[in-house]
mmCIF file as Biopython writes it, N, C-alpha, C and O atoms, coordinates in Angstrom:
data_model
#
loop_
_atom_site.group_PDB
_atom_site.id
_atom_site.type_symbol
_atom_site.label_atom_id
_atom_site.label_alt_id
_atom_site.label_comp_id
_atom_site.label_asym_id
_atom_site.label_entity_id
_atom_site.label_seq_id
_atom_site.pdbx_PDB_ins_code
_atom_site.Cartn_x
_atom_site.Cartn_y
_atom_site.Cartn_z
_atom_site.occupancy
_atom_site.B_iso_or_equiv
_atom_site.auth_seq_id
_atom_site.auth_asym_id
_atom_site.pdbx_PDB_model_num
ATOM 1   N N  . MET A ? 1  ? 110.631 93.133  129.450 1.0 0.0 1  A 1 
ATOM 2   C CA . MET A ? 1  ? 111.625 93.587  128.492 1.0 0.0 1  A 1 
ATOM 3   C C  . MET A ? 1  ? 111.330 93.019  127.104 1.0 0.0 1  A 1 
ATOM 4   O O  . MET A ? 1  ? 111.357 93.754  126.116 1.0 0.0 1  A 1 
ATOM 5   N N  . THR A ? 2  ? 111.050 91.724  127.023 1.0 0.0 2  A 1 
ATOM 6   C CA . THR A ? 2  ? 110.763 91.086  125.745 1.0 0.0 2  A 1 
ATOM 7   C C  . THR A ? 2  ? 109.485 91.653  125.122 1.0 0.0 2  A 1 
ATOM 8   O O  . THR A ? 2  ? 109.407 91.822  123.905 1.0 0.0 2  A 1 
ATOM 9   N N  . ILE A ? 3  ? 108.492 91.943  125.951 1.0 0.0 3  A 1 
ATOM 10  C CA . ILE A ? 3  ? 107.244 92.509  125.455 1.0 0.0 3  A 1 
ATOM 11  C C  . ILE A ? 3  ? 107.495 93.898  124.870 1.0 0.0 3  A 1 
ATOM 12  O O  . ILE A ? 3  ? 106.913 94.253  123.845 1.0 0.0 3  A 1 
ATOM 13  N N  . ALA A ? 4  ? 108.348 94.677  125.507 1.0 0.0 4  A 1 
ATOM 14  C CA . ALA A ? 4  ? 108.659 96.016  125.010 1.0 0.0 4  A 1 
ATOM 15  C C  . ALA A ? 4  ? 109.379 95.947  123.665 1.0 0.0 4  A 1 
ATOM 16  O O  . ALA A ? 4  ? 109.091 96.739  122.769 1.0 0.0 4  A 1 
ATOM 17  N N  . ILE A ? 5  ? 110.301 95.017  123.520 1.0 0.0 5  A 1 
ATOM 18  C CA . ILE A ? 5  ? 111.021 94.860  122.254 1.0 0.0 5  A 1 
ATOM 19  C C  . ILE A ? 5  ? 110.053 94.411  121.158 1.0 0.0 5  A 1 
ATOM 20  O O  . ILE A ? 5  ? 110.076 94.936  120.045 1.0 0.0 5  A 1 
ATOM 21  N N  . GLY A ? 6  ? 109.210 93.444  121.483 1.0 0.0 6  A 1 
ATOM 22  C CA . GLY A ? 6  ? 108.222 92.967  120.513 1.0 0.0 6  A 1 
ATOM 23  C C  . GLY A ? 6  ? 107.234 94.062  120.135 1.0 0.0 6  A 1 
ATOM 24  O O  . GLY A ? 6  ? 106.867 94.192  118.968 1.0 0.0 6  A 1 
ATOM 25  N N  . GLY A ? 7  ? 106.807 94.838  121.103 1.0 0.0 7  A 1 
ATOM 26  C CA . GLY A ? 7  ? 105.896 95.946  120.824 1.0 0.0 7  A 1 
ATOM 27  C C  . GLY A ? 7  ? 106.550 97.012  119.967 1.0 0.0 7  A 1 
ATOM 28  O O  . GLY A ? 7  ? 105.921 97.561  119.062 1.0 0.0 7  A 1 
ATOM 29  N N  . GLY A ? 8  ? 107.814 97.306  120.250 1.0 0.0 8  A 1 
ATOM 30  C CA . GLY A ? 8  ? 108.542 98.287  119.440 1.0 0.0 8  A 1 
ATOM 31  C C  . GLY A ? 8  ? 108.727 97.817  118.015 1.0 0.0 8  A 1 
ATOM 32  O O  . GLY A ? 8  ? 108.582 98.597  117.074 1.0 0.0 8  A 1 
ATOM 33  N N  . ALA A ? 9  ? 109.047 96.549  117.854 1.0 0.0 9  A 1 
ATOM 34  C CA . ALA A ? 9  ? 109.207 95.994  116.507 1.0 0.0 9  A 1 
ATOM 35  C C  . ALA A ? 9  ? 107.877 96.006  115.757 1.0 0.0 9  A 1 
ATOM 36  O O  . ALA A ? 9  ? 107.838 96.349  114.576 1.0 0.0 9  A 1 
ATOM 37  N N  . ALA A ? 10 ? 106.802 95.639  116.423 1.0 0.0 10 A 1 
ATOM 38  C CA . ALA A ? 10 ? 105.481 95.660  115.793 1.0 0.0 10 A 1 
ATOM 39  C C  . ALA A ? 10 ? 105.090 97.085  115.401 1.0 0.0 10 A 1 
ATOM 40  O O  . ALA A ? 10 ? 104.544 97.302  114.319 1.0 0.0 10 A 1 
ATOM 41  N N  . PHE A ? 11 ? 105.365 98.050  116.270 1.0 0.0 11 A 1 
ATOM 42  C CA . PHE A ? 11 ? 105.075 99.451  115.969 1.0 0.0 11 A 1 
ATOM 43  C C  . PHE A ? 11 ? 105.847 99.912  114.737 1.0 0.0 11 A 1 
ATOM 44  O O  . PHE A ? 11 ? 105.285 100.571 113.863 1.0 0.0 11 A 1 
ATOM 45  N N  . ALA A ? 12 ? 107.142 99.566  114.664 1.0 0.0 12 A 1 
ATOM 46  C CA . ALA A ? 12 ? 107.965 99.964  113.519 1.0 0.0 12 A 1 
ATOM 47  C C  . ALA A ? 12 ? 107.464 99.329  112.235 1.0 0.0 12 A 1 
ATOM 48  O O  . ALA A ? 12 ? 107.411 99.987  111.196 1.0 0.0 12 A 1 
ATOM 49  N N  . ILE A ? 13 ? 107.100 98.067  112.296 1.0 0.0 13 A 1 
ATOM 50  C CA . ILE A ? 13 ? 106.607 97.376  111.092 1.0 0.0 13 A 1 
ATOM 51  C C  . ILE A ? 13 ? 105.296 97.984  110.629 1.0 0.0 13 A 1 
ATOM 52  O O  . ILE A ? 13 ? 105.110 98.227  109.436 1.0 0.0 13 A 1 
ATOM 53  N N  . ILE A ? 14 ? 104.401 98.228  111.546 1.0 0.0 14 A 1 
ATOM 54  C CA . ILE A ? 14 ? 103.074 98.729  111.174 1.0 0.0 14 A 1 
ATOM 55  C C  . ILE A ? 14 ? 103.142 100.160 110.643 1.0 0.0 14 A 1 
ATOM 56  O O  . ILE A ? 14 ? 102.537 100.465 109.615 1.0 0.0 14 A 1 
ATOM 57  N N  . PHE A ? 15 ? 103.869 101.036 111.329 1.0 0.0 15 A 1 
ATOM 58  C CA . PHE A ? 15 ? 103.810 102.449 110.977 1.0 0.0 15 A 1 
ATOM 59  C C  . PHE A ? 15 ? 104.933 102.922 110.057 1.0 0.0 15 A 1 
ATOM 60  O O  . PHE A ? 15 ? 104.739 103.889 109.320 1.0 0.0 15 A 1 
ATOM 61  N N  . PHE A ? 16 ? 106.059 102.299 110.072 1.0 0.0 16 A 1 
ATOM 62  C CA . PHE A ? 16 ? 107.183 102.757 109.246 1.0 0.0 16 A 1 
ATOM 63  C C  . PHE A ? 16 ? 107.278 101.951 107.959 1.0 0.0 16 A 1 
ATOM 64  O O  . PHE A ? 16 ? 107.223 102.517 106.867 1.0 0.0 16 A 1 
ATOM 65  N N  . TYR A ? 17 ? 107.418 100.649 108.075 1.0 0.0 17 A 1 
ATOM 66  C CA . TYR A ? 17 ? 107.629 99.824  106.891 1.0 0.0 17 A 1 
ATOM 67  C C  . TYR A ? 17 ? 106.385 99.701  106.028 1.0 0.0 17 A 1 
ATOM 68  O O  . TYR A ? 17 ? 106.498 99.441  104.830 1.0 0.0 17 A 1 
ATOM 69  N N  . SER A ? 18 ? 105.212 99.878  106.598 1.0 0.0 18 A 1 
ATOM 70  C CA . SER A ? 18 ? 103.997 99.808  105.789 1.0 0.0 18 A 1 
ATOM 71  C C  . SER A ? 18 ? 103.949 100.948 104.768 1.0 0.0 18 A 1 
ATOM 72  O O  . SER A ? 18 ? 103.299 100.808 103.732 1.0 0.0 18 A 1 
ATOM 73  N N  . ALA A ? 19 ? 104.610 102.056 105.031 1.0 0.0 19 A 1 
ATOM 74  C CA . ALA A ? 19 ? 104.666 103.160 104.071 1.0 0.0 19 A 1 
ATOM 75  C C  . ALA A ? 19 ? 105.472 102.766 102.828 1.0 0.0 19 A 1 
ATOM 76  O O  . ALA A ? 19 ? 105.243 103.295 101.741 1.0 0.0 19 A 1 
ATOM 77  N N  . TYR A ? 20 ? 106.400 101.849 102.993 1.0 0.0 20 A 1 
ATOM 78  C CA . TYR A ? 20 ? 107.240 101.403 101.885 1.0 0.0 20 A 1 
ATOM 79  C C  . TYR A ? 20 ? 106.666 100.180 101.161 1.0 0.0 20 A 1 
ATOM 80  O O  . TYR A ? 20 ? 107.255 99.714  100.185 1.0 0.0 20 A 1 
ATOM 81  N N  . LEU A ? 21 ? 105.553 99.668  101.613 1.0 0.0 21 A 1 
ATOM 82  C CA . LEU A ? 21 ? 104.978 98.457  101.029 1.0 0.0 21 A 1 
ATOM 83  C C  . LEU A ? 21 ? 104.714 98.583  99.529  1.0 0.0 21 A 1 
ATOM 84  O O  . LEU A ? 21 ? 105.040 97.648  98.798  1.0 0.0 21 A 1 
ATOM 85  N N  . PRO A ? 22 ? 104.144 99.683  99.024  1.0 0.0 22 A 1 
ATOM 86  C CA . PRO A ? 22 ? 103.955 99.771  97.567  1.0 0.0 22 A 1 
ATOM 87  C C  . PRO A ? 22 ? 105.268 99.709  96.784  1.0 0.0 22 A 1 
ATOM 88  O O  . PRO A ? 22 ? 105.318 99.108  95.711  1.0 0.0 22 A 1 
ATOM 89  N N  . MET A ? 23 ? 106.326 100.323 97.311  1.0 0.0 23 A 1 
ATOM 90  C CA . MET A ? 23 ? 107.622 100.283 96.639  1.0 0.0 23 A 1 
ATOM 91  C C  . MET A ? 23 ? 108.181 98.859  96.644  1.0 0.0 23 A 1 
ATOM 92  O O  . MET A ? 23 ? 108.701 98.395  95.629  1.0 0.0 23 A 1 
ATOM 93  N N  . PHE A ? 24 ? 108.079 98.167  97.773  1.0 0.0 24 A 1 
ATOM 94  C CA . PHE A ? 24 ? 108.562 96.788  97.860  1.0 0.0 24 A 1 
ATOM 95  C C  . PHE A ? 24 ? 107.807 95.890  96.887  1.0 0.0 24 A 1 
ATOM 96  O O  . PHE A ? 24 ? 108.412 95.047  96.224  1.0 0.0 24 A 1 
ATOM 97  N N  . LEU A ? 25 ? 106.503 96.063  96.798  1.0 0.0 25 A 1 
ATOM 98  C CA . LEU A ? 25 ? 105.705 95.228  95.897  1.0 0.0 25 A 1 
ATOM 99  C C  . LEU A ? 25 ? 106.040 95.506  94.437  1.0 0.0 25 A 1 
ATOM 100 O O  . LEU A ? 25 ? 106.075 94.582  93.624  1.0 0.0 25 A 1 
ATOM 101 N N  . ALA A ? 26 ? 106.287 96.777  94.095  1.0 0.0 26 A 1 
ATOM 102 C CA . ALA A ? 26 ? 106.653 97.113  92.720  1.0 0.0 26 A 1 
ATOM 103 C C  . ALA A ? 26 ? 108.005 96.505  92.361  1.0 0.0 26 A 1 
ATOM 104 O O  . ALA A ? 26 ? 108.179 95.989  91.257  1.0 0.0 26 A 1 
ATOM 105 N N  . GLN A ? 27 ? 108.966 96.562  93.287  1.0 0.0 27 A 1 
ATOM 106 C CA . GLN A ? 27 ? 110.278 95.962  93.027  1.0 0.0 27 A 1 
ATOM 107 C C  . GLN A ? 27 ? 110.175 94.448  92.923  1.0 0.0 27 A 1 
ATOM 108 O O  . GLN A ? 27 ? 110.853 93.842  92.094  1.0 0.0 27 A 1 
ATOM 109 N N  . LEU A ? 28 ? 109.353 93.838  93.734  1.0 0.0 28 A 1 
ATOM 110 C CA . LEU A ? 28 ? 109.159 92.395  93.669  1.0 0.0 28 A 1 
ATOM 111 C C  . LEU A ? 28 ? 108.563 91.989  92.329  1.0 0.0 28 A 1 
ATOM 112 O O  . LEU A ? 28 ? 108.987 91.000  91.732  1.0 0.0 28 A 1 
ATOM 113 N N  . GLU A ? 29 ? 107.585 92.748  91.857  1.0 0.0 29 A 1 
ATOM 114 C CA . GLU A ? 29 ? 106.970 92.447  90.562  1.0 0.0 29 A 1 
ATOM 115 C C  . GLU A ? 29 ? 107.985 92.623  89.430  1.0 0.0 29 A 1 
ATOM 116 O O  . GLU A ? 29 ? 108.014 91.816  88.501  1.0 0.0 29 A 1 
ATOM 117 N N  . THR A ? 30 ? 108.811 93.660  89.496  1.0 0.0 30 A 1 
ATOM 118 C CA . THR A ? 30 ? 109.843 93.866  88.479  1.0 0.0 30 A 1 
ATOM 119 C C  . THR A ? 30 ? 110.847 92.720  88.500  1.0 0.0 30 A 1 
ATOM 120 O O  . THR A ? 30 ? 111.247 92.227  87.445  1.0 0.0 30 A 1 
ATOM 121 N N  . ALA A ? 31 ? 111.253 92.296  89.688  1.0 0.0 31 A 1 
ATOM 122 C CA . ALA A ? 31 ? 112.209 91.192  89.805  1.0 0.0 31 A 1 
ATOM 123 C C  . ALA A ? 31 ? 111.612 89.893  89.278  1.0 0.0 31 A 1 
ATOM 124 O O  . ALA A ? 31 ? 112.309 89.100  88.644  1.0 0.0 31 A 1 
ATOM 125 N N  . ARG A ? 32 ? 110.330 89.676  89.536  1.0 0.0 32 A 1 
ATOM 126 C CA . ARG A ? 32 ? 109.683 88.456  89.058  1.0 0.0 32 A 1 
ATOM 127 C C  . ARG A ? 32 ? 109.555 88.429  87.550  1.0 0.0 32 A 1 
ATOM 128 O O  . ARG A ? 32 ? 109.732 87.382  86.929  1.0 0.0 32 A 1 
ATOM 129 N N  . SER A ? 33 ? 109.248 89.574  86.953  1.0 0.0 33 A 1 
ATOM 130 C CA . SER A ? 33 ? 109.002 89.589  85.513  1.0 0.0 33 A 1 
ATOM 131 C C  . SER A ? 33 ? 110.274 89.794  84.692  1.0 0.0 33 A 1 
ATOM 132 O O  . SER A ? 33 ? 110.379 89.254  83.591  1.0 0.0 33 A 1 
ATOM 133 N N  . SER A ? 34 ? 111.237 90.555  85.194  1.0 0.0 34 A 1 
ATOM 134 C CA . SER A ? 34 ? 112.409 90.906  84.383  1.0 0.0 34 A 1 
ATOM 135 C C  . SER A ? 34 ? 113.741 90.493  84.988  1.0 0.0 34 A 1 
ATOM 136 O O  . SER A ? 34 ? 114.771 90.610  84.325  1.0 0.0 34 A 1 
ATOM 137 N N  . GLY A ? 35 ? 113.751 90.023  86.208  1.0 0.0 35 A 1 
ATOM 138 C CA . GLY A ? 35 ? 115.003 89.645  86.850  1.0 0.0 35 A 1 
ATOM 139 C C  . GLY A ? 35 ? 115.546 90.760  87.729  1.0 0.0 35 A 1 
ATOM 140 O O  . GLY A ? 35 ? 115.068 91.894  87.683  1.0 0.0 35 A 1 
ATOM 141 N N  . LEU A ? 36 ? 116.544 90.427  88.523  1.0 0.0 36 A 1 
ATOM 142 C CA . LEU A ? 36 ? 117.087 91.382  89.484  1.0 0.0 36 A 1 
ATOM 143 C C  . LEU A ? 36 ? 117.861 92.512  88.835  1.0 0.0 36 A 1 
ATOM 144 O O  . LEU A ? 36 ? 117.950 93.597  89.410  1.0 0.0 36 A 1 
ATOM 145 N N  . THR A ? 37 ? 118.430 92.294  87.644  1.0 0.0 37 A 1 
ATOM 146 C CA . THR A ? 37 ? 119.159 93.383  86.997  1.0 0.0 37 A 1 
ATOM 147 C C  . THR A ? 37 ? 118.210 94.492  86.567  1.0 0.0 37 A 1 
ATOM 148 O O  . THR A ? 37 ? 118.628 95.646  86.485  1.0 0.0 37 A 1 
ATOM 149 N N  . ALA A ? 38 ? 116.957 94.185  86.293  1.0 0.0 38 A 1 
ATOM 150 C CA . ALA A ? 38 ? 115.987 95.220  85.946  1.0 0.0 38 A 1 
ATOM 151 C C  . ALA A ? 38 ? 115.661 96.082  87.152  1.0 0.0 38 A 1 
ATOM 152 O O  . ALA A ? 38 ? 115.400 97.276  87.001  1.0 0.0 38 A 1 
ATOM 153 N N  . VAL A ? 39 ? 115.671 95.501  88.352  1.0 0.0 39 A 1 
ATOM 154 C CA . VAL A ? 39 ? 115.400 96.264  89.566  1.0 0.0 39 A 1 
ATOM 155 C C  . VAL A ? 39 ? 116.511 97.288  89.803  1.0 0.0 39 A 1 
ATOM 156 O O  . VAL A ? 39 ? 116.239 98.426  90.186  1.0 0.0 39 A 1 
ATOM 157 N N  . SER A ? 40 ? 117.755 96.883  89.576  1.0 0.0 40 A 1 
ATOM 158 C CA . SER A ? 40 ? 118.874 97.794  89.817  1.0 0.0 40 A 1 
ATOM 159 C C  . SER A ? 40 ? 119.092 98.759  88.668  1.0 0.0 40 A 1 
ATOM 160 O O  . SER A ? 40 ? 119.775 99.769  88.831  1.0 0.0 40 A 1 
ATOM 161 N N  . GLY A ? 41 ? 118.521 98.465  87.506  1.0 0.0 41 A 1 
ATOM 162 C CA . GLY A ? 41 ? 118.674 99.345  86.361  1.0 0.0 41 A 1 
ATOM 163 C C  . GLY A ? 41 ? 120.034 99.232  85.698  1.0 0.0 41 A 1 
ATOM 164 O O  . GLY A ? 41 ? 120.466 100.163 85.018  1.0 0.0 41 A 1 
ATOM 165 N N  . ARG A ? 42 ? 120.709 98.122  85.881  1.0 0.0 42 A 1 
ATOM 166 C CA . ARG A ? 42 ? 122.036 97.911  85.309  1.0 0.0 42 A 1 
ATOM 167 C C  . ARG A ? 42 ? 122.006 96.765  84.309  1.0 0.0 42 A 1 
ATOM 168 O O  . ARG A ? 42 ? 121.092 95.940  84.294  1.0 0.0 42 A 1 
ATOM 169 N N  . GLU A ? 43 ? 123.030 96.745  83.485  1.0 0.0 43 A 1 
ATOM 170 C CA . GLU A ? 43 ? 123.222 95.618  82.581  1.0 0.0 43 A 1 
ATOM 171 C C  . GLU A ? 43 ? 123.749 94.431  83.379  1.0 0.0 43 A 1 
ATOM 172 O O  . GLU A ? 43 ? 124.455 94.628  84.368  1.0 0.0 43 A 1 
ATOM 173 N N  . PRO A ? 44 ? 123.426 93.211  82.977  1.0 0.0 44 A 1 
ATOM 174 C CA . PRO A ? 44 ? 123.973 92.057  83.682  1.0 0.0 44 A 1 
ATOM 175 C C  . PRO A ? 44 ? 125.495 91.994  83.553  1.0 0.0 44 A 1 
ATOM 176 O O  . PRO A ? 44 ? 126.052 92.373  82.523  1.0 0.0 44 A 1 
ATOM 177 N N  . ALA A ? 45 ? 126.154 91.519  84.590  1.0 0.0 45 A 1 
ATOM 178 C CA . ALA A ? 45 ? 127.604 91.355  84.553  1.0 0.0 45 A 1 
ATOM 179 C C  . ALA A ? 45 ? 127.951 90.175  83.654  1.0 0.0 45 A 1 
ATOM 180 O O  . ALA A ? 45 ? 127.222 89.185  83.596  1.0 0.0 45 A 1 
ATOM 181 N N  . SER A ? 46 ? 129.069 90.296  82.958  1.0 0.0 46 A 1 
ATOM 182 C CA . SER A ? 46 ? 129.483 89.200  82.086  1.0 0.0 46 A 1 
ATOM 183 C C  . SER A ? 46 ? 129.991 88.038  82.931  1.0 0.0 46 A 1 
ATOM 184 O O  . SER A ? 46 ? 130.457 88.225  84.055  1.0 0.0 46 A 1 
ATOM 185 N N  . ARG A ? 47 ? 129.894 86.859  82.379  1.0 0.0 47 A 1 
ATOM 186 C CA . ARG A ? 47 ? 130.382 85.675  83.101  1.0 0.0 47 A 1 
ATOM 187 C C  . ARG A ? 47 ? 131.886 85.759  83.322  1.0 0.0 47 A 1 
ATOM 188 O O  . ARG A ? 47 ? 132.394 85.307  84.349  1.0 0.0 47 A 1 
ATOM 189 N N  . GLU A ? 48 ? 132.596 86.333  82.362  1.0 0.0 48 A 1 
ATOM 190 C CA . GLU A ? 48 ? 134.050 86.472  82.506  1.0 0.0 48 A 1 
ATOM 191 C C  . GLU A ? 48 ? 134.390 87.351  83.703  1.0 0.0 48 A 1 
ATOM 192 O O  . GLU A ? 48 ? 135.302 87.032  84.466  1.0 0.0 48 A 1 
ATOM 193 N N  . ALA A ? 49 ? 133.671 88.446  83.872  1.0 0.0 49 A 1 
ATOM 194 C CA . ALA A ? 49 ? 133.918 89.322  85.013  1.0 0.0 49 A 1 
ATOM 195 C C  . ALA A ? 49 ? 133.608 88.617  86.322  1.0 0.0 49 A 1 
ATOM 196 O O  . ALA A ? 49 ? 134.328 88.784  87.307  1.0 0.0 49 A 1 
ATOM 197 N N  . LEU A ? 50 ? 132.542 87.830  86.337  1.0 0.0 50 A 1 
ATOM 198 C CA . LEU A ? 50 ? 132.211 87.077  87.551  1.0 0.0 50 A 1 
ATOM 199 C C  . LEU A ? 50 ? 133.295 86.058  87.901  1.0 0.0 50 A 1 
ATOM 200 O O  . LEU A ? 50 ? 133.655 85.913  89.069  1.0 0.0 50 A 1 
ATOM 201 N N  . TRP A ? 51 ? 133.820 85.347  86.888  1.0 0.0 51 A 1 
ATOM 202 C CA . TRP A ? 51 ? 134.873 84.355  87.151  1.0 0.0 51 A 1 
ATOM 203 C C  . TRP A ? 51 ? 136.159 85.036  87.620  1.0 0.0 51 A 1 
ATOM 204 O O  . TRP A ? 51 ? 136.851 84.509  88.491  1.0 0.0 51 A 1 
ATOM 205 N N  . ARG A ? 52 ? 136.488 86.211  87.050  1.0 0.0 52 A 1 
ATOM 206 C CA . ARG A ? 52 ? 137.688 86.926  87.503  1.0 0.0 52 A 1 
ATOM 207 C C  . ARG A ? 52 ? 137.542 87.364  88.947  1.0 0.0 52 A 1 
ATOM 208 O O  . ARG A ? 52 ? 138.511 87.347  89.705  1.0 0.0 52 A 1 
ATOM 209 N N  . THR A ? 53 ? 136.334 87.757  89.332  1.0 0.0 53 A 1 
ATOM 210 C CA . THR A ? 53 ? 136.098 88.188  90.698  1.0 0.0 53 A 1 
ATOM 211 C C  . THR A ? 53 ? 136.243 87.017  91.663  1.0 0.0 53 A 1 
ATOM 212 O O  . THR A ? 53 ? 136.764 87.180  92.767  1.0 0.0 53 A 1 
ATOM 213 N N  . LEU A ? 54 ? 135.786 85.846  91.255  1.0 0.0 54 A 1 
ATOM 214 C CA . LEU A ? 54 ? 135.903 84.682  92.120  1.0 0.0 54 A 1 
ATOM 215 C C  . LEU A ? 54 ? 137.346 84.275  92.282  1.0 0.0 54 A 1 
ATOM 216 O O  . LEU A ? 54 ? 137.639 83.306  92.983  1.0 0.0 54 A 1 
#
């Protein structure tokens, strides 16, 4: 049973998620160079809004 689950997970990672690898790497590079708000394409939230939410 454990071997089947591990094999299924390996199959999904190799064949499904590998197709998204270029997109993940591009988002990682954008996050590293410009921050997470650049990845989402939004303006940063104001500190006042964050404190009100808390």
